[in-house]
N, C-alpha and C positions, 0 to 999 in steps of 0.2 A: 568234879575231878576224882579220879580213882586213886586207889592206893599205889598202883603201879606207876601212874603218871607222877605222883609226888615223889616216889622212890627214885625215878629217873632224874628228876630235878635235883634232889639231894645228892645223888652220886655225881652228877655233872658239876656240882659246886663243892666237891671234895669231902662230903660227909661219908663216914663209914658206919655200917650197920652192926649192931650187936643184938642178938635175939633175947628178948625178955620173956616173961611168962605169957602175957596176953598182948603185949605190944612189942614192936621192933623199936629199939632205941638207936637213934642216929646221933653220932658224935663227931665233933670237929673241934680242934683247939680254938679257944676264944669264944665258944658258943655253949650255951647250956645244952644238956642232953635233950633231944627232941623225940618224944614218943609218937609212934604212928600205929594205930590200931590195925590188927589183922582181921579184915572182914571183906566180903565181896561187895561189889557195887560202889556207888559213889560215896565219898566222904562228904558230910555236910559242908556247905560253902563256908560257914563261919569257922569251922574246925580247920579246913584246908587253908584258909587265909591266915589263921593263927600259926599254923605250922610253918608256912612260908615266911611270915613276918619274923618268927623266932630264928629262922635260918638266914635271915637277911636277904631273902629272895623277893623280888617284886618292887 
């Protein structure tokens, strides 16, 4: 899963992005801030699953 695919899912579920220094921070009321690294290519499967789990997606 790429960074762009994860961002689309987060936006679809109502999260808003705030730029951090090395990560984009996604926020939504009732959820902890979710950092997503800025890099090209696929995000490792375990990391992608953790991001989606924290966001309540899946």
